[in-house]
C-alpha positions as CSV (number, residue, x, y, z in Angstrom):
1,M,5.9,13.4,-30.0
2,E,4.9,9.8,-29.4
3,T,4.2,8.8,-25.8
4,Y,3.6,5.6,-24.0
5,Y,0.4,7.0,-22.5
6,H,-2.9,6.2,-24.3
7,P,-6.1,7.3,-22.4
8,K,-8.0,4.3,-23.7
9,D,-5.6,2.0,-21.8
10,L,-6.9,3.3,-18.5
11,A,-10.2,1.4,-19.1
12,K,-8.2,-1.8,-19.1
13,F,-7.1,-1.4,-15.5
14,G,-9.7,-3.9,-14.3
15,D,-8.3,-6.6,-16.7
16,M,-5.2,-6.8,-14.5
17,S,-7.1,-9.2,-12.3
18,K,-7.1,-11.9,-15.0
19,G,-3.4,-12.7,-14.4
20,N,-3.7,-13.4,-10.7
21,P,-7.1,-12.9,-9.2
22,Q,-6.0,-13.6,-5.6
23,L,-3.3,-11.0,-5.8
24,W,-5.8,-8.6,-7.4
25,D,-8.3,-9.1,-4.5
26,K,-5.5,-8.4,-2.0
27,F,-4.5,-5.2,-3.8
28,M,-8.2,-4.0,-4.0
29,A,-8.7,-4.7,-0.3
30,Y,-5.6,-2.6,0.4
31,Y,-6.6,0.1,-2.0
32,S,-10.1,0.3,-0.6
33,A,-8.8,0.6,2.9
34,V,-6.4,3.4,1.9
35,F,-9.2,5.5,0.4
36,A,-11.8,4.8,3.0
37,E,-13.2,7.8,4.9
38,G,-11.3,8.5,8.1
39,A,-9.4,11.6,9.3
40,L,-9.5,12.7,5.6
41,T,-12.4,12.4,3.2
42,E,-12.1,10.2,0.1
43,R,-11.9,13.4,-2.0
44,E,-9.1,14.8,0.1
45,K,-7.2,11.6,-0.3
46,A,-7.8,11.6,-4.1
47,L,-6.5,15.2,-4.3
48,I,-3.3,14.2,-2.5
49,A,-3.0,11.3,-4.9
50,V,-3.3,13.7,-7.9
51,A,-0.4,15.8,-6.4
52,V,1.8,12.7,-5.9
53,A,0.9,11.5,-9.4
54,H,2.1,14.8,-10.8
55,A,5.3,14.6,-8.7
56,V,6.2,11.2,-10.1
57,Q,4.8,12.2,-13.5
58,C,2.6,9.2,-14.0
59,P,0.0,10.1,-16.7
60,Y,-2.2,7.1,-15.9
61,C,-2.3,8.0,-12.2
62,I,-3.0,11.7,-13.0
63,D,-5.9,10.6,-15.2
64,A,-7.3,8.1,-12.7
65,Y,-7.1,10.3,-9.7
66,T,-8.4,13.4,-11.5
67,Q,-11.5,11.4,-12.5
68,A,-11.8,10.2,-8.8
69,C,-11.7,13.8,-7.6
70,W,-14.4,14.8,-10.1
71,K,-16.6,11.9,-9.0
72,R,-16.3,13.0,-5.4
73,A,-16.7,16.7,-5.9
74,P,-19.4,18.3,-3.8
75,T,-22.7,19.1,-5.4
76,P,-22.9,22.8,-6.1
77,R,-25.5,24.7,-4.1
78,R,-28.1,26.8,-5.9
């Protein structure tokens, strides 16, 4: 079955700034503030985002936030 989701497109996310750099800067400031450490860690926020992405069934968001969770995973102890 054909789908609109192509994993390689996720790498193009940063290109969105080319259309309106000022709006992109505002979005990134908002996004950074949302995921900043606070009452919850960045990883906890990313885990919540994965759950929401599944609820709304956005494959791009699922992919992006899953990667964010892996990047913020604690280092295993030996």
